[in-house]
C-alpha positions as CSV (number, residue, x, y, z in Angstrom):
1,M,-54.6,36.8,12.8
2,S,-53.1,39.7,10.8
3,L,-51.8,43.1,11.8
4,D,-54.4,45.4,13.5
5,R,-53.6,48.9,12.3
6,S,-53.2,51.9,14.6
7,W,-53.2,55.6,14.0
8,V,-49.8,55.6,15.9
9,E,-47.8,55.0,12.7
10,S,-44.8,53.3,14.4
11,A,-47.1,50.6,15.6
12,N,-47.7,49.5,12.0
13,E,-44.0,49.2,11.1
14,A,-42.5,45.9,10.3
15,G,-40.4,44.5,13.2
16,T,-42.0,46.5,16.0
17,D,-42.6,44.5,19.2
18,F,-45.6,46.7,20.1
19,P,-48.4,46.7,17.4
20,L,-52.0,47.2,18.3
21,N,-52.2,43.4,18.6
22,N,-50.0,43.6,21.7
23,L,-50.6,46.5,24.1
24,P,-48.3,45.5,26.9
25,Y,-48.4,47.1,30.4
26,G,-45.5,48.9,32.0
27,V,-44.6,51.5,34.6
28,F,-42.6,54.5,33.3
29,S,-41.4,57.9,34.4
30,T,-40.2,61.0,32.5
31,P,-38.0,63.9,33.7
32,G,-40.1,65.9,36.2
33,G,-42.7,63.2,36.6
34,G,-43.2,60.2,38.9
35,P,-43.6,56.6,37.9
36,R,-47.0,55.8,36.4
37,C,-48.9,53.2,34.4
38,G,-48.4,53.2,30.6
39,V,-49.1,51.0,27.6
40,A,-46.5,50.5,24.8
41,I,-47.7,51.2,21.3
42,G,-45.1,51.3,18.5
43,D,-42.2,53.4,19.8
44,M,-44.4,55.4,22.1
45,I,-46.0,55.0,25.6
46,L,-49.6,55.9,26.2
47,D,-50.0,57.4,29.7
48,V,-53.1,55.5,30.8
49,A,-53.0,57.0,34.3
50,A,-53.6,60.4,32.8
51,L,-56.3,59.1,30.6
52,E,-58.1,57.6,33.6
53,R,-57.9,60.9,35.4
54,A,-59.3,62.6,32.4
55,G,-62.2,60.2,32.2
56,I,-61.2,58.8,28.8
57,I,-60.7,55.5,30.5
58,A,-63.3,54.5,33.1
59,L,-63.2,51.0,34.6
60,Q,-65.8,49.5,36.9
61,G,-64.4,49.6,40.5
62,G,-61.9,52.3,39.5
63,P,-59.7,54.1,39.7
64,L,-57.4,51.2,38.9
65,L,-54.5,52.9,37.1
66,Q,-53.3,55.5,39.5
67,A,-50.8,53.5,41.5
68,A,-47.3,53.0,40.0
69,T,-48.0,49.3,39.7
70,W,-50.5,47.2,37.7
71,N,-51.5,45.2,40.8
72,P,-54.8,47.0,41.3
73,L,-56.0,46.1,37.8
74,M,-54.8,42.5,38.3
75,A,-56.7,42.2,41.5
76,A,-59.9,43.6,39.8
77,G,-60.2,40.4,37.8
78,A,-60.7,39.1,34.3
79,E,-63.7,41.4,33.4
80,A,-61.6,44.5,34.2
81,W,-58.7,43.1,32.2
82,A,-60.9,42.5,29.2
83,A,-62.6,45.9,29.5
84,L,-59.3,47.8,29.6
85,R,-57.9,45.9,26.6
86,S,-61.1,46.5,24.6
87,R,-61.0,50.2,25.4
88,L,-57.4,50.6,24.5
89,R,-57.9,48.9,21.2
90,E,-60.8,51.2,20.5
91,L,-58.8,54.3,21.4
92,L,-55.7,53.3,19.4
93,A,-57.2,51.7,16.3
94,E,-56.9,53.4,12.9
95,G,-59.9,55.7,12.5
96,A,-60.4,56.3,16.2
97,S,-62.4,59.4,17.1
98,Q,-60.3,60.9,19.9
99,V,-56.9,61.0,18.3
100,E,-56.0,64.6,19.1
101,A,-56.9,64.2,22.7
102,L,-54.8,61.1,23.0
103,R,-51.7,62.5,21.2
104,A,-51.1,64.8,24.3
105,H,-50.7,61.6,26.4
106,L,-48.1,59.9,24.2
107,V,-44.5,59.8,25.4
108,P,-41.5,58.5,23.4
109,Q,-40.1,55.3,24.8
110,A,-36.6,56.6,24.1
111,G,-37.1,59.4,26.7
112,A,-38.7,57.3,29.4
113,R,-37.3,55.4,32.3
114,M,-38.9,52.0,33.0
115,H,-39.6,50.6,36.5
116,L,-40.9,47.3,37.8
117,P,-44.3,46.9,36.3
118,F,-45.9,45.2,39.3
119,T,-45.3,44.6,42.9
120,V,-43.8,41.1,43.3
121,A,-45.5,39.2,46.1
122,E,-43.6,36.0,45.9
123,F,-41.2,34.3,43.5
124,T,-41.0,30.7,42.6
125,D,-38.6,29.3,40.1
126,F,-39.1,26.0,38.3
127,Y,-36.9,23.4,36.5
128,A,-39.2,22.5,33.7
129,S,-37.3,22.2,30.4
130,R,-36.4,18.5,29.6
131,H,-33.4,19.5,27.5
132,H,-32.0,21.7,30.2
133,A,-32.6,19.2,33.0
134,T,-31.1,16.4,30.9
135,N,-28.0,18.4,30.0
136,V,-27.4,19.5,33.6
137,G,-28.1,16.1,35.0
138,T,-25.8,14.5,32.5
139,M,-23.0,16.8,33.5
140,F,-23.3,16.0,37.1
141,R,-24.7,12.5,37.4
142,G,-24.1,10.9,34.0
143,A,-26.5,10.3,31.1
144,E,-28.1,7.2,32.8
145,N,-29.2,9.3,35.8
146,A,-29.7,12.7,34.2
147,L,-33.4,13.2,35.2
148,P,-34.3,12.8,38.9
149,P,-36.9,10.1,39.5
150,N,-39.7,12.6,40.1
151,W,-39.0,14.9,37.1
152,L,-41.4,13.3,34.6
153,S,-44.2,13.3,37.1
154,M,-44.4,16.8,38.4
155,P,-43.0,20.3,37.9
156,I,-40.0,20.8,40.2
157,G,-39.4,24.2,41.7
158,Y,-38.0,26.2,44.7
159,N,-39.1,29.3,46.5
160,G,-36.9,32.2,45.6
161,R,-36.6,35.8,46.7
162,A,-39.1,38.4,45.6
163,S,-36.9,41.1,47.1
164,S,-34.2,40.5,44.5
165,V,-36.4,40.8,41.4
166,V,-35.3,43.9,39.4
167,V,-36.3,45.6,36.2
168,S,-34.3,45.3,33.0
169,G,-31.4,47.6,32.8
170,T,-30.5,47.2,36.5
171,E,-26.7,46.5,36.8
172,I,-25.9,43.3,38.6
173,R,-23.0,43.0,41.1
174,R,-21.0,39.8,41.0
175,P,-21.8,38.0,44.3
176,W,-19.5,36.7,47.1
177,G,-20.2,33.3,48.7
178,Q,-18.9,30.0,50.0
179,I,-17.1,28.1,47.3
180,K,-15.4,24.7,47.4
181,G,-13.7,23.6,44.2
182,P,-12.5,20.1,43.4
183,E,-9.0,21.1,44.6
184,D,-10.1,22.7,47.8
185,A,-9.9,20.7,51.1
186,L,-12.4,23.2,52.7
187,P,-14.6,25.9,51.4
188,R,-13.4,29.5,51.0
189,F,-15.2,32.8,50.8
190,A,-14.7,34.4,47.4
191,P,-16.5,36.2,44.5
192,S,-18.3,33.8,42.2
193,A,-16.0,32.8,39.2
194,R,-18.8,30.9,37.5
195,F,-21.5,33.5,37.2
196,D,-24.2,32.6,34.7
197,F,-27.6,33.6,33.2
198,E,-30.7,31.5,32.7
199,L,-33.1,32.3,29.9
200,E,-36.7,32.0,31.2
201,M,-40.2,33.3,30.9
202,G,-42.0,34.6,34.0
203,A,-45.8,34.2,34.5
204,I,-47.5,36.8,36.6
205,L,-50.5,35.9,38.7
206,G,-53.4,38.3,38.5
207,Q,-55.7,36.4,40.9
208,P,-55.2,34.7,44.2
209,S,-56.0,31.1,45.0
210,N,-58.0,29.6,47.8
211,G,-57.1,26.0,47.9
212,A,-56.0,23.7,45.1
213,V,-56.9,24.8,41.5
214,S,-57.2,22.9,38.3
215,V,-54.9,23.5,35.3
216,A,-57.7,25.3,33.5
217,E,-58.4,27.5,36.6
218,A,-54.7,28.2,36.9
219,D,-54.5,29.3,33.3
220,A,-57.3,31.8,33.9
221,M,-55.4,33.2,36.9
222,I,-52.3,34.2,34.8
223,F,-52.4,37.9,33.9
224,G,-49.4,38.0,31.6
225,Y,-45.8,37.1,30.9
226,V,-42.3,38.7,31.0
227,L,-38.8,37.7,29.9
228,L,-36.8,36.6,33.0
229,N,-33.1,36.2,33.7
230,D,-32.4,34.0,36.7
231,W,-28.8,35.1,37.4
232,S,-27.0,32.1,38.9
233,A,-23.7,31.7,40.7
234,R,-22.9,28.1,39.7
235,D,-19.9,27.6,42.0
236,I,-21.8,28.9,45.1
237,Q,-24.8,26.7,44.0
238,A,-22.7,23.6,43.5
239,W,-21.4,23.7,47.1
240,E,-24.7,24.6,48.8
241,Y,-27.5,22.8,46.9
242,Q,-27.4,19.4,48.6
243,P,-29.7,18.5,50.3
244,L,-32.2,21.4,50.1
245,G,-31.6,22.9,46.7
246,P,-30.7,26.5,45.5
247,F,-30.2,29.2,48.1
248,Q,-27.5,32.0,47.9
249,G,-26.4,30.9,44.4
250,K,-29.8,32.1,43.1
251,A,-30.4,35.1,45.4
252,T,-28.3,37.8,43.8
253,A,-30.9,39.1,41.3
254,T,-33.7,38.1,38.9
255,S,-34.1,40.5,36.0
256,I,-37.4,40.9,34.2
257,S,-38.4,42.8,31.1
258,P,-40.4,46.0,31.8
259,W,-43.5,45.2,29.7
260,I,-46.1,42.7,30.8
261,V,-47.4,41.0,27.7
262,T,-50.9,39.9,28.6
263,A,-52.2,36.4,28.2
264,A,-54.9,37.9,25.9
265,A,-52.3,39.2,23.5
266,L,-50.6,35.8,23.4
267,A,-53.8,33.8,22.9
268,P,-53.3,33.4,19.1
269,F,-50.0,31.7,19.7
270,R,-51.1,28.8,21.9
271,T,-49.3,25.5,21.4
272,S,-49.3,22.2,23.2
273,T,-46.7,20.7,25.6
274,P,-44.9,17.7,24.2
275,E,-46.0,14.1,24.3
276,R,-45.5,12.5,27.7
277,E,-43.1,9.6,28.3
278,R,-45.0,8.9,31.6
279,D,-48.7,9.7,32.1
280,L,-49.3,12.7,34.4
281,L,-51.6,12.4,37.3
282,P,-55.1,13.7,36.5
283,Y,-54.7,17.0,38.3
284,L,-51.8,18.0,36.0
285,R,-53.4,17.0,32.6
286,E,-54.2,20.0,30.4
287,P,-57.6,20.5,28.8
288,G,-56.0,22.2,25.7
289,P,-52.8,23.9,24.5
290,M,-51.2,25.8,27.4
291,L,-47.8,26.7,26.1
292,Y,-47.0,29.6,23.7
293,D,-44.9,29.7,20.5
294,I,-42.4,32.5,21.5
295,E,-39.1,32.8,19.8
296,L,-36.3,33.7,22.2
297,K,-32.7,34.8,21.8
298,V,-29.7,35.7,24.1
299,E,-27.1,38.3,23.2
300,L,-23.8,38.8,25.1
301,A,-21.9,42.0,24.7
302,P,-18.4,42.1,26.2
303,E,-17.2,45.5,27.7
304,G,-16.5,47.8,24.7
305,A,-17.7,45.4,22.1
306,G,-20.9,44.8,20.1
307,P,-23.5,42.2,21.0
308,V,-23.2,38.6,19.7
309,T,-26.2,36.2,19.6
310,I,-25.1,33.1,21.6
311,A,-28.4,31.2,21.9
312,R,-31.8,30.9,20.2
313,T,-34.7,28.8,21.5
314,N,-38.5,28.8,21.9
315,Y,-40.8,28.8,24.9
316,R,-42.6,25.8,23.3
317,E,-39.7,23.6,24.3
318,M,-41.0,23.5,27.9
319,Y,-42.2,20.2,29.3
320,Y,-44.6,21.8,31.8
321,S,-46.6,25.0,31.1
322,A,-47.0,27.8,33.6
323,A,-50.6,26.7,34.2
324,Q,-49.4,23.2,35.2
325,Q,-46.7,24.8,37.4
326,L,-49.3,26.9,39.2
327,A,-51.8,24.1,39.6
328,H,-49.1,21.9,41.2
329,H,-48.0,24.8,43.4
330,T,-51.5,25.0,45.0
331,T,-51.9,21.2,45.7
332,S,-50.6,21.5,49.3
333,G,-53.0,24.4,50.0
334,C,-50.3,27.0,49.5
335,P,-52.1,30.3,48.9
336,M,-51.1,32.1,45.8
337,R,-51.3,35.9,45.7
338,V,-51.8,38.7,43.2
339,G,-48.4,39.6,41.9
340,D,-46.8,36.2,42.4
341,L,-44.1,35.5,39.8
342,L,-43.4,32.0,38.5
343,G,-40.2,31.5,36.6
344,S,-40.4,28.8,33.9
345,G,-37.0,27.4,34.5
346,T,-34.2,27.6,31.9
347,I,-35.6,27.2,28.4
348,S,-33.3,25.0,26.3
349,G,-33.8,23.2,23.0
350,P,-32.2,20.1,21.5
351,A,-29.3,21.8,19.7
352,R,-26.2,23.3,21.3
353,E,-27.1,26.8,20.1
354,S,-30.5,26.5,21.7
355,R,-29.2,26.0,25.2
356,G,-30.5,28.7,27.6
357,A,-27.5,29.0,30.0
358,L,-23.7,29.3,29.7
359,L,-23.5,26.2,32.0
360,E,-24.9,24.2,29.1
361,L,-23.4,26.2,26.2
362,S,-19.9,25.7,27.5
363,W,-20.7,22.3,29.0
364,G,-19.7,23.2,32.5
365,G,-16.8,25.4,31.3
366,R,-15.1,22.6,29.4
367,E,-16.1,23.8,26.0
368,P,-15.9,27.7,25.8
369,I,-18.0,29.4,23.2
370,A,-16.9,32.1,20.8
371,V,-18.2,35.6,21.5
372,G,-16.8,37.6,18.6
373,D,-13.0,37.5,18.9
374,Q,-13.3,36.4,22.6
375,T,-14.5,33.2,24.3
376,R,-16.7,32.6,27.3
377,S,-17.2,29.8,29.7
378,F,-19.1,32.0,32.2
379,I,-19.9,35.7,32.5
380,E,-17.0,38.1,32.9
381,D,-17.1,41.5,34.5
382,G,-18.4,44.2,32.1
383,D,-20.5,41.7,30.1
384,T,-24.0,42.7,29.2
385,L,-26.7,40.1,28.7
386,R,-29.7,40.9,26.6
387,F,-32.8,38.7,26.1
388,R,-35.3,39.3,23.4
389,G,-38.5,37.4,22.6
390,H,-41.6,37.6,20.4
391,A,-44.5,35.6,19.0
392,Q,-44.7,35.8,15.2
393,G,-48.0,36.5,13.6
394,D,-49.1,37.1,10.0
395,G,-47.2,40.4,9.2
396,Y,-46.7,41.4,12.8
397,R,-45.2,40.2,16.0
398,V,-46.1,40.4,19.7
399,G,-42.9,41.2,21.5
400,F,-41.5,41.7,24.9
401,G,-38.9,44.4,24.3
402,E,-35.6,43.6,26.1
403,C,-34.4,42.1,29.3
404,T,-30.9,43.4,29.9
405,G,-28.3,43.5,32.7
406,K,-24.6,44.4,32.9
407,V,-22.4,42.5,35.4
408,L,-20.2,44.7,37.6
409,P,-17.1,43.5,39.5
410,A,-17.5,42.1,43.0
411,L,-17.1,44.6,45.8
412,D,-14.1,44.3,48.1
413,D,-14.4,41.5,50.7
414,P,-17.2,42.8,53.0
415,Y,-15.6,40.9,56.0
416,E,-11.9,41.8,55.6
417,D,-12.0,44.3,58.4
418,G,-13.3,41.5,60.7
419,C,-16.9,42.6,60.8
């Protein structure tokens, strides 16, 4: 596919994340106005809530765009998703007939504040990149035992906290927790000294499940995708994770990008998961390509310094697709809901510079990486992490914008007064 041209000139510029081919969904506000649904086009936001009120957008079963969340449209189903995308492409295409009426409903992105684009029902995080799992397993168990026995047979995950999902730009406070280092006889309560990021993609469910679903059915349930940073306190996690897995080490925050890039926009960039070392059980086998070719990068900016790219990788590196993860999630009868968020797990490639977490990049802190004229083993106070991602087309790209978060110092000990 090539660039679809729009009368919004900035949507036709080289390097924009938001051409007419994309049309991602977000929730924004402007001074004097409340949060509302909008669509990114070039460097502008189209106020689709206003267009629905004006009757320019009319969807069956509507209104669907008046809440400050995209959940009502998601719940309306695939026909409504397709109808809105078709109408937006008609309204924003070069040569459209209602240009002047639409101009009044365009807002510059630079003057808008972004909010969570959907109401998160539940959050599940997976561990589905073979390179990441092998690196982490090698660090802690040795190369011969790097992958757990079940890893090549099913997507491994854990249930996280929907309440801690925040939109890009939200500042992240360094957490306190129980820590027991190799020199400690007993655990101590302290701020995390090994705070980390995890570069992930998040899949958003637009339809609920009623019993187990196939991989193909799961794929059709996914409304869209966001960039996702699963902030991780490695020292808290190391002490707590046996035998039941992550808990407080993963509960501080999960940042997501503010724009939902729809599965429809990503369809031209489908690609296959890798060849299997071990045959998957029939319920996990894919009927076709279920991954996406999405280039990803991580930038770290120390306090007062410019950003430095510290990692580049691609979503196609995943061993399990979001559709496989979702299908596996339903096997027990677990009901999935509109607004459920599935984290892909850290996305790492085969090279050092393609590792999706500082834990891997610095090899557990033993090999600090250069960040300009500084080094990092883990995140320091004042550091800002920025994720970017896009799928590259012929003369255009479908991008996600940014997923950013600045780490603030830990608060004073909340228990020092004896509470």
